[in-house]
C-alpha positions as CSV (number, residue, x, y, z in Angstrom):
1,M,-21.0,-58.2,-27.3
2,T,-18.3,-55.9,-29.5
3,R,-20.4,-52.8,-29.9
4,V,-20.6,-52.9,-25.5
5,L,-17.1,-53.4,-24.8
6,L,-16.5,-50.7,-27.2
7,R,-19.0,-48.3,-26.5
8,I,-17.8,-49.0,-22.5
9,L,-14.3,-48.1,-23.3
10,A,-15.0,-45.1,-25.3
11,A,-17.3,-44.0,-22.1
12,V,-14.3,-44.8,-19.7
13,L,-11.1,-42.8,-22.1
14,L,-14.1,-40.1,-21.8
15,L,-14.1,-39.6,-18.2
16,V,-10.1,-40.3,-17.8
17,A,-10.2,-37.3,-20.5
18,S,-12.4,-35.3,-18.7
19,A,-10.7,-36.0,-15.6
20,A,-7.3,-35.0,-16.8
21,I,-8.6,-31.6,-18.3
22,G,-10.2,-30.9,-14.9
23,W,-6.5,-31.4,-13.0
24,R,-4.9,-29.0,-15.6
25,V,-7.7,-26.6,-14.9
26,L,-8.4,-27.1,-11.5
27,A,-4.7,-28.4,-10.2
28,P,-2.4,-25.7,-8.1
29,A,-0.6,-23.9,-10.9
30,E,2.3,-21.2,-10.9
31,Q,2.8,-18.9,-14.1
32,A,5.9,-16.6,-14.3
33,A,6.3,-13.8,-17.3
34,S,9.4,-12.4,-17.0
35,A,10.4,-8.8,-18.4
36,I,12.3,-8.8,-21.9
37,T,13.3,-5.2,-22.0
38,P,16.0,-3.4,-19.9
39,Y,15.1,-2.1,-16.6
40,P,13.8,1.5,-17.3
41,P,15.8,4.9,-16.1
42,E,14.1,6.8,-13.7
43,P,12.1,9.4,-15.6
44,T,12.4,13.5,-15.4
45,P,8.5,14.4,-16.0
46,A,7.1,17.7,-15.8
47,F,4.1,17.7,-13.0
48,G,0.8,17.2,-12.8
49,V,-1.4,14.7,-13.5
50,T,-1.0,12.4,-16.0
51,G,-2.8,9.2,-16.2
52,R,-6.2,7.5,-15.5
53,L,-5.9,3.8,-14.8
54,N,-8.8,0.6,-13.8
55,Q,-6.2,-0.2,-11.0
56,A,-4.4,1.0,-7.8
57,P,-0.5,1.5,-8.9
58,L,2.1,0.6,-6.2
59,I,4.7,2.9,-7.3
60,V,8.3,1.0,-7.0
61,D,11.5,2.4,-7.1
62,R,9.8,5.4,-9.3
63,R,10.1,3.3,-12.6
64,L,7.5,1.2,-12.3
65,R,3.9,0.4,-11.5
66,V,2.8,-2.7,-9.8
67,Y,-0.8,-4.4,-9.2
68,A,-2.6,-6.8,-7.9
69,A,-5.4,-8.6,-8.9
70,K,-7.0,-11.9,-7.2
71,H,-4.5,-14.4,-8.5
72,Q,-1.9,-12.0,-10.0
73,V,0.8,-9.5,-9.6
74,R,1.9,-7.6,-12.5
75,A,3.7,-4.4,-13.2
76,D,4.0,-2.0,-16.3
77,G,5.7,1.5,-16.9
78,P,6.9,4.1,-17.3
79,V,4.8,5.7,-14.4
80,T,3.7,8.3,-15.8
81,A,1.9,6.4,-18.6
82,R,-1.7,7.7,-19.0
83,T,-3.0,4.5,-19.4
84,M,-2.4,0.7,-18.0
85,Y,0.1,-0.5,-20.9
86,T,1.0,-4.4,-21.3
87,A,2.4,-6.2,-18.3
88,R,6.3,-5.6,-17.9
89,W,6.0,-8.9,-16.2
90,S,3.8,-10.7,-14.6
91,F,3.3,-13.5,-12.0
92,R,0.1,-15.5,-11.1
93,R,-0.6,-18.5,-8.6
94,W,-3.6,-20.8,-8.7
95,P,-5.7,-20.9,-6.9
96,A,-4.1,-19.2,-4.0
97,Q,-5.2,-15.5,-3.9
98,V,-2.8,-12.1,-3.3
99,S,-3.5,-11.1,0.1
100,A,-1.0,-8.4,0.4
101,V,1.5,-6.6,-1.4
102,V,4.7,-4.0,-0.6
103,A,7.9,-3.2,-2.1
104,S,11.2,-1.5,-0.7
105,G,13.7,-0.3,-3.5
106,A,13.5,-3.2,-6.4
107,T,12.0,-5.6,-4.4
108,V,8.4,-6.7,-4.5
109,V,7.1,-8.9,-1.5
110,T,3.8,-10.7,-2.2
111,R,1.8,-12.9,0.5
112,W,-0.6,-15.1,-0.8
113,S,-3.8,-16.9,1.1
114,D,-2.0,-20.1,1.4
115,G,0.7,-18.5,3.3
116,W,3.7,-18.0,1.2
117,L,5.5,-14.9,0.8
118,I,7.2,-14.6,-2.7
119,A,9.8,-12.0,-3.3
120,L,10.1,-10.8,-6.9
121,D,13.0,-8.6,-8.4
122,A,11.6,-5.6,-10.1
123,R,13.9,-5.2,-12.5
124,T,12.9,-8.8,-14.2
125,G,9.6,-10.5,-12.3
126,K,11.8,-13.4,-11.6
127,V,11.5,-14.7,-8.4
128,S,14.2,-13.6,-5.8
129,W,13.2,-16.0,-2.7
130,R,10.4,-18.0,-1.2
131,A,9.4,-18.2,2.3
132,D,6.5,-20.2,4.1
133,G,4.2,-18.2,6.6
134,P,0.6,-18.6,8.1
135,E,-2.2,-18.3,5.9
136,A,-3.4,-15.5,5.0
137,P,-6.6,-13.7,4.2
138,G,-7.9,-14.0,0.3
139,Y,-8.1,-11.5,-1.5
140,A,-9.8,-8.1,-0.4
141,G,-9.1,-5.3,-2.9
142,H,-11.8,-5.2,-5.2
143,R,-12.1,-4.3,-8.3
144,T,-8.9,-1.5,-8.0
145,G,-6.7,-3.5,-5.8
146,A,-5.9,-0.2,-4.0
147,A,-6.4,-1.8,-0.3
148,T,-4.2,-4.9,-1.5
149,V,-1.4,-2.6,-2.5
150,W,-2.0,0.8,-0.3
151,T,-3.2,-0.8,2.7
152,P,-2.0,-4.4,3.0
153,P,-3.3,-6.8,5.5
154,G,-1.0,-8.4,7.7
155,L,1.8,-7.7,5.7
156,R,4.7,-4.6,6.9
157,L,8.5,-3.3,6.4
158,A,10.2,-2.0,8.7
159,G,14.2,-2.1,9.2
160,G,15.1,-4.1,6.5
161,A,12.6,-6.7,7.7
162,V,9.0,-8.0,6.8
163,V,6.8,-8.2,9.7
164,V,3.8,-11.1,9.0
165,T,0.7,-11.0,11.7
166,Q,-1.9,-13.6,11.9
167,G,-3.7,-14.1,14.6
168,Q,-1.6,-13.8,17.9
169,D,1.2,-14.8,15.6
170,L,4.1,-12.3,14.9
171,S,6.9,-13.5,12.4
172,G,10.1,-11.3,11.0
173,Y,11.7,-12.1,7.6
174,A,14.8,-10.8,6.1
175,L,13.8,-8.8,3.3
176,S,17.4,-9.6,1.2
177,T,16.9,-13.0,1.6
178,G,13.0,-13.9,3.3
179,Q,15.0,-15.8,5.9
180,R,13.0,-16.1,8.7
181,L,14.6,-14.0,11.8
182,W,12.5,-14.5,14.7
183,S,8.5,-16.0,15.6
184,I,6.9,-14.9,18.7
185,T,3.5,-15.2,20.0
186,V,1.6,-11.9,21.0
187,P,-1.6,-10.8,23.0
188,A,-4.9,-10.7,21.3
189,G,-5.0,-7.3,19.2
190,C,-1.7,-7.5,17.9
191,A,-2.3,-8.2,14.5
192,D,-3.4,-4.8,12.6
193,G,-0.4,-2.9,13.5
194,F,1.7,-0.6,12.0
195,T,5.8,0.0,11.5
196,T,7.7,2.9,12.6
197,E,10.5,4.8,10.5
198,G,12.7,3.5,13.6
199,G,12.5,-0.1,12.8
200,A,9.7,-1.1,15.5
201,Y,6.6,-3.2,14.8
202,V,3.9,-1.4,17.1
203,C,0.5,-2.7,18.2
204,A,-2.4,-2.4,20.6
205,T,-0.3,-4.0,23.2
206,G,3.0,-3.2,22.7
207,A,6.6,-2.3,20.4
208,Y,8.9,-5.2,19.5
209,D,12.4,-5.0,17.6
210,A,11.4,-5.5,13.6
211,V,14.8,-7.0,13.1
212,T,14.8,-9.1,16.3
213,G,11.1,-9.6,17.7
214,R,12.0,-8.4,20.6
215,P,10.3,-6.0,23.3
216,V,11.5,-2.7,22.6
217,S,12.4,-0.1,25.5
218,G,11.4,3.4,26.2
219,W,8.0,3.4,25.1
220,P,5.3,4.9,26.7
221,A,2.3,2.9,27.8
222,G,-0.2,2.0,24.8
223,P,-2.6,1.2,23.0
224,Y,-1.2,3.3,20.1
225,E,-2.8,5.5,17.2
226,P,-0.7,5.8,14.2
227,V,0.7,9.4,12.8
228,G,1.3,10.3,9.0
229,C,1.7,7.0,7.8
230,V,2.4,5.5,4.4
231,S,1.6,1.5,3.8
232,F,1.4,1.5,7.5
233,V,5.1,3.1,7.9
234,C,5.0,5.5,10.4
235,P,7.0,8.9,11.7
236,A,4.8,9.5,14.1
237,F,2.5,8.0,16.9
238,R,0.3,8.8,19.5
239,D,0.1,6.6,23.0
240,G,-2.2,5.5,25.6
241,S,-2.9,9.1,26.9
242,G,-2.8,11.2,23.6
243,H,0.7,12.2,23.8
244,G,2.4,12.7,20.8
245,W,5.9,11.1,19.4
246,L,8.0,10.9,17.0
247,A,9.2,7.7,15.6
248,D,12.0,8.1,13.4
249,G,14.8,6.5,15.7
250,A,14.9,3.6,18.1
251,V,13.6,5.7,21.0
252,P,10.4,7.4,20.4
253,R,10.8,11.4,21.1
254,R,8.1,13.7,22.9
255,V,6.1,16.2,20.3
256,A,3.3,18.0,22.2
257,A,2.5,19.6,19.1
258,L,1.1,16.4,18.2
259,D,-1.0,15.8,21.0
260,A,-3.9,17.6,19.2
261,P,-6.5,15.2,18.4
262,G,-6.2,14.2,14.3
263,S,-3.4,16.3,13.7
264,T,-0.7,14.5,11.6
265,F,3.0,14.7,10.6
266,A,3.7,15.7,7.4
267,A,6.7,17.2,5.6
268,G,8.6,17.4,8.8
269,V,6.0,19.5,10.8
270,V,2.9,18.8,12.5
271,V,-0.5,19.3,10.4
272,A,-3.8,20.3,13.2
273,T,-7.1,20.5,11.7
274,T,-9.2,23.5,13.2
275,D,-12.7,25.0,12.5
276,G,-11.4,27.4,10.5
277,G,-9.1,25.8,8.0
278,I,-5.1,24.2,9.3
279,S,-2.8,25.1,11.5
280,V,0.9,23.9,10.7
281,A,3.5,24.5,13.8
282,S,7.4,22.8,13.8
283,V,8.3,19.9,15.8
284,D,8.9,22.0,18.7
285,G,5.7,23.3,19.3
286,T,6.8,27.0,17.3
287,R,3.5,28.1,15.0
288,L,4.5,28.5,11.0
289,W,1.0,29.7,9.5
290,E,-2.7,28.7,8.7
291,R,-4.3,28.2,6.1
292,P,-8.1,29.2,6.2
293,G,-11.0,26.9,4.9
294,M,-12.1,23.1,5.1
295,V,-9.4,21.2,3.5
296,R,-8.3,17.6,3.2
297,V,-4.6,17.3,4.7
298,L,-3.2,14.0,1.7
299,G,0.4,13.9,3.6
300,G,3.2,15.5,2.2
301,T,6.5,15.8,0.0
302,P,10.1,16.5,2.0
303,A,9.4,20.1,1.9
304,T,5.8,20.8,0.7
305,V,2.5,19.7,2.9
306,L,-0.4,18.4,0.2
307,V,-4.1,19.4,1.0
308,L,-7.0,18.4,-0.9
309,T,-10.3,21.2,-1.2
310,P,-13.6,20.3,-1.3
311,S,-13.5,21.0,-5.0
312,N,-10.6,18.0,-5.7
313,T,-8.0,20.7,-6.4
314,L,-4.5,20.0,-5.0
315,E,-3.1,22.5,-3.4
316,G,1.0,22.2,-2.4
317,L,1.8,24.4,0.2
318,D,5.4,25.4,1.2
319,A,6.0,23.5,5.0
320,R,7.7,26.1,6.5
321,T,6.0,29.0,5.4
322,G,2.7,28.1,3.9
323,V,3.2,29.5,0.7
324,L,1.1,28.2,-2.3
325,R,4.0,26.3,-4.2
326,Y,1.7,25.2,-6.7
327,T,-2.3,24.3,-7.7
328,Y,-4.8,22.6,-9.9
329,P,-7.5,20.4,-10.4
330,M,-7.1,16.4,-9.9
331,A,-8.6,15.7,-13.2
332,Y,-7.0,13.6,-16.6
333,G,-7.4,16.6,-19.6
334,T,-11.3,17.8,-19.3
335,D,-12.5,15.5,-16.8
336,D,-15.2,16.7,-14.2
337,T,-14.0,17.2,-10.7
338,H,-17.0,16.2,-9.0
339,W,-16.5,12.8,-7.4
340,K,-15.6,11.8,-3.8
341,P,-12.0,10.5,-3.1
342,G,-11.5,6.8,-2.1
343,L,-8.1,5.0,-1.1
344,Y,-4.6,7.2,-2.1
345,Q,-1.2,7.2,-1.3
346,V,1.7,9.9,-1.7
347,F,4.9,8.0,-2.0
348,D,8.2,9.0,-3.9
349,G,7.0,12.0,-5.5
350,Y,3.8,10.5,-6.8
351,L,0.1,10.9,-5.4
352,A,-2.7,8.0,-6.8
353,M,-6.0,8.3,-5.9
354,E,-9.1,6.6,-6.6
355,R,-12.2,8.3,-7.4
356,L,-15.2,7.2,-5.9
357,S,-19.1,8.6,-7.2
358,P,-20.8,11.6,-5.2
359,E,-23.4,9.0,-4.2
360,A,-21.1,5.9,-3.5
361,P,-22.4,3.5,-1.1
362,E,-20.4,2.1,1.5
363,D,-19.7,-1.3,0.0
364,P,-17.3,-1.6,-3.0
365,E,-18.8,-4.3,-4.8
366,S,-21.7,-1.8,-5.7
367,P,-21.9,-1.0,-9.5
368,I,-22.3,2.7,-8.7
369,Y,-19.0,2.5,-5.7
370,Y,-16.6,3.8,-8.3
371,L,-17.0,6.9,-10.7
372,T,-15.8,5.3,-14.3
373,L,-13.7,2.6,-15.3
374,D,-10.7,4.2,-15.3
375,T,-11.2,5.4,-11.4
376,V,-7.4,5.7,-10.4
377,L,-5.6,9.3,-11.3
378,V,-2.2,9.3,-11.3
379,T,-0.4,12.7,-10.6
380,V,3.6,13.5,-10.3
381,L,4.7,15.7,-7.3
382,P,7.3,18.4,-7.4
383,Y,9.9,16.3,-5.7
């Protein structure tokens, strides 16, 4: 009888221990590892391809690279490091997934699938503020995390505000404190919008002040097409009639040169793709220069238009004259340039770009989608 009781007791203890272990593994958890070294100075590197990484970096404050994975956000540096380094800081949550990441200055704002918005100080990795928001989609960054940090779903920045969208709910939070500033219900079709340099949130059905949430006046009728955007912050747009506008102020300015379908705004000029190459005009419509040959317009720095040739050579063209300022192959060391461009971002004097296999299928989860393990190139642009 004693042996039977001992066996029962042992079985109960084993079950309790297993349950405790299971709870420890599966219970909601949060882990943060802050930086232990001083904040690095802004580098002054020579231009060119400086490294290749296996994840897409969000360049923050020109000093750090921030990455997103399914359950973790982390940072390393310097920006010009040739490969990924040990994390300077990291922030991990379970079972919530990283939905989107944006940054302004030294503030990194993360959105999680359970609805939480958590801002991190890029200098230390410590939490600056938290705000409860609507539930968000799960991680959709695939292997590199590019879609999460370069095209963040439902998370926008404008005018010192963080704008969050989910379905027909639209909310604004103060970037500095996380305080909820406003929350409104919008018509269907307003979830996937963009913000402007003038501080508006714009979607198919309307335009709203990012700080107050109020509809803005003086805008043409939509739906609107974003133009020249970086992480959904856009200097220009086209209205429902196909007319182009600059949106760098509270009231948009009409720019007829942007009427051309597919034209974009980069480095302060209008760049239009033609059958024979690209044609560049000033905001007032004055033709400035042309560049023959098929190229892909990537964007620009303050005085330079960036294009990528079919052979994956980067060209920097003077925005006012078209003079070639620099050119080099998008390759690290002796790497081949036979690849297909994937997602990319031009920001703060850097270009980061995914390299895809020449025969990459549509599915990013395919084992032959990316060119190689270290598939993201980082290049420094003369700024």
